C-alpha positions in Angstrom: 0.0 0.0 0.0 1.4 3.4 -0.9 -0.1 6.8 -0.7 0.1 7.2 -4.5 -2.8 4.6 -4.8 -6.3 5.6 -3.9 -6.7 5.0 -0.2 -9.8 4.3 1.7 -9.5 6.2 4.9 -11.8 6.0 7.9 -11.8 9.1 10.1 -13.1 8.8 13.6 -14.2 12.3 14.7 -17.2 13.2 16.8 -17.2 17.0 15.9 -18.9 17.5 12.6 -17.1 20.7 11.7 -13.7 19.2 12.5 -14.6 16.1 10.5 -15.4 18.3 7.4 -12.0 20.1 7.9 -10.2 16.7 8.2 -11.9 15.3 5.1 -11.0 18.5 3.1 -7.4 18.3 4.3 -7.2 14.6 3.4 -8.6 15.2 -0.1 -6.1 17.9 -0.6 -3.2 15.8 0.6 -3.8 12.6 -1.3 -6.1 10.7 -3.7 -8.5 9.0 -1.3 -12.0 7.9 -0.4 -12.9 9.1 3.1 -15.6 7.7 5.5 -16.3 9.5 8.7 -17.4 7.6 11.9 -18.9 10.0 14.4 -18.4 8.1 17.6 -16.2 5.5 19.3 -19.0 3.1 20.3 -18.9 -0.1 18.3 -15.7 1.2 16.6 -14.3 -2.2 15.6 -17.5 -3.2 13.8 -17.9 0.1 12.1 -14.2 0.2 10.9 -14.4 -3.4 9.7 -17.5 -2.7 7.7 -15.6 -0.2 5.6 -12.3 -2.3 5.3 -10.2 0.9 5.1 -6.5 1.1 4.2 -5.9 3.4 7.1 -7.7 4.8 10.1 -7.3 8.3 11.5 -8.7 8.9 15.0 -8.9 12.5 16.2 -9.9 12.6 19.9 -9.3 14.9 22.8 -9.0 12.3 25.6 -8.7 8.6 24.5 -9.9 6.1 27.2 -8.9 2.6 28.0 -12.2 1.4 26.6 -11.4 3.1 23.3 -8.0 1.3 23.3 -9.8 -2.0 23.7 -12.1 -1.1 20.8 -9.1 -0.1 18.8 -7.3 -3.4 19.5 -10.3 -5.1 18.0 -10.5 -2.7 15.1 -6.8 -3.0 14.2 -6.2 -6.5 15.3 -4.2 -8.2 14.8 -2.6 -5.2 13.0 -4.7 -5.4 9.9 -4.3 -1.8 8.9 -2.3 1.3 9.9 -4.0 3.5 12.6 -3.0 7.1 13.3 -4.3 8.6 16.5 -4.3 12.4 17.1 -4.8 13.5 20.7 -5.1 17.0 22.1 -2.8 16.4 25.0 -0.6 13.9 26.7 -3.0 11.4 28.1 -1.0 9.8 30.9 0.2 6.4 29.9 -2.2 5.9 27.0 0.5 6.4 24.4 1.9 3.0 25.4 -1.6 1.5 25.4 -2.2 3.0 22.0 0.9 1.4 20.5 0.1 -1.9 22.1 -3.4 -1.6 20.6 -1.9 -1.4 17.1 -1.6 2.4 16.6 1.1 3.1 14.0 1.3 6.8 14.7 0.4 8.6 18.0 0.4 12.4 17.5 0.0 14.7 20.5 -1.4 18.2 20.0 -4.2 17.2 17.7 -4.6 17.0 14.0 -3.5 19.9 11.9 -4.1 19.9 8.1 -0.4 20.5 7.2 0.6 17.4 9.2 -1.8 15.0 7.7 0.3 13.8 4.7 3.5 13.2 6.6 1.6 11.4 9.4 -0.2 9.2 6.9 3.0 8.3 5.2 4.7 7.6 8.5 1.8 5.5 9.8 1.8 3.4 6.6 5.6 3.0 6.6 5.7 2.0 10.2 2.7 -0.4 9.8 4.5 -2.1 6.8 7.7 -2.4 8.8 6.0 -3.9 11.8 4.0 -6.3 9.6 7.2 -7.4 7.9 8.9 -8.0 11.2 6.0 -10.0 12.5 6.0 -12.1 9.3 9.8 -12.7 9.6 9.4 -13.6 13.3 6.6 -16.1 12.5 8.7 -17.6 9.7 11.7 -17.9 12.1 9.5 -19.6 14.8 8.1 -22.0 12.2 11.6 -22.9 11.0 12.8 -23.4 14.6 9.8 -25.7 15.3 10.5 -27.7 12.1 14.1 -28.0 13.1 13.1 -29.4 16.5 10.8 -32.0 14.9 13.5 -33.0 12.4 16.0 -33.4 15.2 13.5 -35.6 17.2 12.8 -37.7 14.1 16.6 -38.1 13.5 17.0 -39.2 17.1 14.3 -41.8 16.8 15.8 -43.2 13.6 19.3 -43.2 15.1 18.0 -45.2 18.1 15.7 -47.6 16.2 18.2 -48.3 13.3 21.5 -47.9 15.1 22.7 -45.3 12.6 24.5 -42.0 12.9 22.9 -38.5 12.5 23.9 -38.1 8.8 22.4 -41.4 7.9 19.2 -40.6 9.8 18.8 -37.3 7.9 19.6 -39.0 4.6 16.7 -41.4 5.3 14.3 -38.6 6.1 15.4 -36.7 2.9 15.0 -39.8 0.7 11.5 -40.4 2.1 10.6 -36.8 1.5 11.9 -36.9 -2.1 10.2 -40.3 -2.8 6.8 -38.9 -1.5 7.2 -35.4 -3.0 6.9 -33.9 0.5 9.1 -31.7 2.7 11.6 -33.2 5.1 9.8 -31.5 8.0 6.5 -33.1 7.0 8.1 -36.6 6.9 9.8 -35.9 10.3 6.5 -34.7 11.8 4.7 -37.9 10.6 7.4 -40.1 12.0 7.4 -38.3 15.4 3.6 -38.5 15.5 3.5 -42.2 14.6 6.3 -43.0 17.1 4.3 -41.2 19.8 1.2 -43.3 18.9 3.2 -46.6 19.0 4.7 -45.5 22.3 
Protein backbone atom coordinates (compact mmCIF):
# COMPACT_ATOMS: atom_id res chain seq x y z
CA UNK A 1 0.00 0.00 0.00
CA UNK A 2 1.36 3.40 -0.94
CA UNK A 3 -0.08 6.85 -0.72
CA UNK A 4 0.09 7.16 -4.53
CA UNK A 5 -2.77 4.65 -4.78
CA UNK A 6 -6.32 5.64 -3.93
CA UNK A 7 -6.65 5.01 -0.23
CA UNK A 8 -9.81 4.27 1.68
CA UNK A 9 -9.52 6.21 4.92
CA UNK A 10 -11.81 5.99 7.92
CA UNK A 11 -11.80 9.10 10.09
CA UNK A 12 -13.11 8.78 13.64
CA UNK A 13 -14.21 12.26 14.68
CA UNK A 14 -17.22 13.24 16.81
CA UNK A 15 -17.21 16.96 15.95
CA UNK A 16 -18.94 17.51 12.57
CA UNK A 17 -17.08 20.72 11.66
CA UNK A 18 -13.74 19.16 12.51
CA UNK A 19 -14.65 16.07 10.49
CA UNK A 20 -15.36 18.26 7.45
CA UNK A 21 -12.03 20.06 7.88
CA UNK A 22 -10.19 16.73 8.17
CA UNK A 23 -11.90 15.32 5.08
CA UNK A 24 -10.99 18.46 3.11
CA UNK A 25 -7.36 18.25 4.27
CA UNK A 26 -7.19 14.56 3.37
CA UNK A 27 -8.63 15.17 -0.10
CA UNK A 28 -6.06 17.95 -0.65
CA UNK A 29 -3.19 15.78 0.64
CA UNK A 30 -3.85 12.60 -1.34
CA UNK A 31 -6.15 10.74 -3.69
CA UNK A 32 -8.50 9.03 -1.25
CA UNK A 33 -12.00 7.93 -0.37
CA UNK A 34 -12.91 9.10 3.13
CA UNK A 35 -15.56 7.72 5.47
CA UNK A 36 -16.32 9.52 8.73
CA UNK A 37 -17.39 7.64 11.86
CA UNK A 38 -18.95 10.01 14.38
CA UNK A 39 -18.39 8.13 17.62
CA UNK A 40 -16.22 5.51 19.27
CA UNK A 41 -18.96 3.07 20.33
CA UNK A 42 -18.85 -0.10 18.26
CA UNK A 43 -15.69 1.21 16.63
CA UNK A 44 -14.29 -2.20 15.65
CA UNK A 45 -17.47 -3.22 13.85
CA UNK A 46 -17.85 0.13 12.10
CA UNK A 47 -14.24 0.17 10.90
CA UNK A 48 -14.39 -3.44 9.71
CA UNK A 49 -17.54 -2.67 7.70
CA UNK A 50 -15.57 -0.21 5.56
CA UNK A 51 -12.34 -2.27 5.29
CA UNK A 52 -10.18 0.86 5.09
CA UNK A 53 -6.52 1.07 4.16
CA UNK A 54 -5.85 3.39 7.10
CA UNK A 55 -7.75 4.76 10.11
CA UNK A 56 -7.32 8.28 11.49
CA UNK A 57 -8.67 8.94 14.96
CA UNK A 58 -8.92 12.50 16.24
CA UNK A 59 -9.87 12.55 19.89
CA UNK A 60 -9.31 14.87 22.83
CA UNK A 61 -8.96 12.27 25.56
CA UNK A 62 -8.73 8.62 24.55
CA UNK A 63 -9.92 6.13 27.17
CA UNK A 64 -8.87 2.58 27.97
CA UNK A 65 -12.23 1.40 26.57
CA UNK A 66 -11.39 3.09 23.29
CA UNK A 67 -7.99 1.35 23.30
CA UNK A 68 -9.75 -2.01 23.68
CA UNK A 69 -12.08 -1.14 20.79
CA UNK A 70 -9.05 -0.07 18.78
CA UNK A 71 -7.29 -3.36 19.50
CA UNK A 72 -10.31 -5.14 18.04
CA UNK A 73 -10.48 -2.72 15.13
CA UNK A 74 -6.84 -3.03 14.17
CA UNK A 75 -6.18 -6.51 15.32
CA UNK A 76 -4.17 -8.19 14.82
CA UNK A 77 -2.64 -5.23 13.05
CA UNK A 78 -4.75 -5.44 9.90
CA UNK A 79 -4.29 -1.80 8.94
CA UNK A 80 -2.34 1.30 9.94
CA UNK A 81 -3.97 3.52 12.56
CA UNK A 82 -2.97 7.12 13.28
CA UNK A 83 -4.28 8.64 16.49
CA UNK A 84 -4.31 12.36 17.12
CA UNK A 85 -4.83 13.46 20.71
CA UNK A 86 -5.10 16.97 22.08
CA UNK A 87 -2.75 16.44 25.01
CA UNK A 88 -0.55 13.87 26.67
CA UNK A 89 -3.04 11.37 28.09
CA UNK A 90 -1.04 9.83 30.94
CA UNK A 91 0.23 6.42 29.93
CA UNK A 92 -2.17 5.94 27.04
CA UNK A 93 0.53 6.36 24.41
CA UNK A 94 1.93 2.95 25.38
CA UNK A 95 -1.58 1.45 25.41
CA UNK A 96 -2.23 2.97 21.97
CA UNK A 97 0.93 1.44 20.51
CA UNK A 98 0.07 -1.93 22.08
CA UNK A 99 -3.41 -1.62 20.55
CA UNK A 100 -1.86 -1.36 17.10
CA UNK A 101 -1.63 2.39 16.59
CA UNK A 102 1.06 3.11 14.00
CA UNK A 103 1.32 6.84 14.73
CA UNK A 104 0.39 8.58 17.99
CA UNK A 105 0.42 12.36 17.55
CA UNK A 106 0.03 14.73 20.49
CA UNK A 107 -1.40 18.24 19.99
CA UNK A 108 -4.24 17.20 17.74
CA UNK A 109 -4.64 17.03 14.01
CA UNK A 110 -3.54 19.92 11.88
CA UNK A 111 -4.07 19.87 8.11
CA UNK A 112 -0.42 20.52 7.23
CA UNK A 113 0.65 17.38 9.16
CA UNK A 114 -1.84 14.96 7.66
CA UNK A 115 0.25 13.80 4.69
CA UNK A 116 3.50 13.21 6.64
CA UNK A 117 1.60 11.42 9.41
CA UNK A 118 -0.24 9.23 6.86
CA UNK A 119 3.05 8.34 5.19
CA UNK A 120 4.69 7.62 8.55
CA UNK A 121 1.79 5.46 9.78
CA UNK A 122 1.76 3.44 6.56
CA UNK A 123 5.55 2.99 6.56
CA UNK A 124 5.65 1.99 10.23
CA UNK A 125 2.75 -0.41 9.75
CA UNK A 126 4.52 -2.06 6.78
CA UNK A 127 7.74 -2.38 8.79
CA UNK A 128 5.98 -3.93 11.81
CA UNK A 129 4.01 -6.29 9.57
CA UNK A 130 7.24 -7.43 7.87
CA UNK A 131 8.95 -7.96 11.23
CA UNK A 132 5.98 -9.99 12.48
CA UNK A 133 6.02 -12.07 9.32
CA UNK A 134 9.76 -12.71 9.63
CA UNK A 135 9.36 -13.61 13.31
CA UNK A 136 6.57 -16.06 12.50
CA UNK A 137 8.70 -17.62 9.75
CA UNK A 138 11.67 -17.93 12.12
CA UNK A 139 9.51 -19.57 14.77
CA UNK A 140 8.08 -21.98 12.20
CA UNK A 141 11.58 -22.89 10.99
CA UNK A 142 12.75 -23.44 14.57
CA UNK A 143 9.78 -25.70 15.32
CA UNK A 144 10.45 -27.68 12.13
CA UNK A 145 14.12 -27.99 13.08
CA UNK A 146 13.12 -29.40 16.49
CA UNK A 147 10.81 -31.97 14.89
CA UNK A 148 13.50 -32.99 12.38
CA UNK A 149 16.00 -33.40 15.23
CA UNK A 150 13.52 -35.56 17.18
CA UNK A 151 12.84 -37.71 14.11
CA UNK A 152 16.58 -38.12 13.47
CA UNK A 153 17.04 -39.16 17.11
CA UNK A 154 14.29 -41.75 16.83
CA UNK A 155 15.77 -43.16 13.59
CA UNK A 156 19.26 -43.24 15.09
CA UNK A 157 17.98 -45.18 18.10
CA UNK A 158 15.71 -47.55 16.16
CA UNK A 159 18.16 -48.35 13.33
CA UNK A 160 21.49 -47.89 15.14
CA UNK A 161 22.70 -45.30 12.59
CA UNK A 162 24.46 -41.95 12.88
CA UNK A 163 22.87 -38.52 12.48
CA UNK A 164 23.90 -38.08 8.84
CA UNK A 165 22.40 -41.42 7.85
CA UNK A 166 19.19 -40.61 9.76
CA UNK A 167 18.84 -37.30 7.92
CA UNK A 168 19.57 -39.03 4.59
CA UNK A 169 16.70 -41.44 5.29
CA UNK A 170 14.33 -38.56 6.06
CA UNK A 171 15.42 -36.69 2.94
CA UNK A 172 15.04 -39.77 0.71
CA UNK A 173 11.54 -40.44 2.09
CA UNK A 174 10.61 -36.81 1.46
CA UNK A 175 11.88 -36.94 -2.12
CA UNK A 176 10.17 -40.28 -2.81
CA UNK A 177 6.84 -38.94 -1.53
CA UNK A 178 7.18 -35.42 -2.95
CA UNK A 179 6.89 -33.92 0.52
CA UNK A 180 9.06 -31.71 2.70
CA UNK A 181 11.57 -33.23 5.13
CA UNK A 182 9.78 -31.45 8.00
CA UNK A 183 6.47 -33.10 7.03
CA UNK A 184 8.07 -36.58 6.95
CA UNK A 185 9.76 -35.90 10.29
CA UNK A 186 6.46 -34.74 11.80
CA UNK A 187 4.68 -37.88 10.57
CA UNK A 188 7.45 -40.07 12.02
CA UNK A 189 7.37 -38.33 15.40
CA UNK A 190 3.57 -38.54 15.51
CA UNK A 191 3.54 -42.23 14.56
CA UNK A 192 6.27 -42.97 17.08
CA UNK A 193 4.26 -41.22 19.78
CA UNK A 194 1.20 -43.32 18.94
CA UNK A 195 3.21 -46.57 19.01
CA UNK A 196 4.65 -45.52 22.35
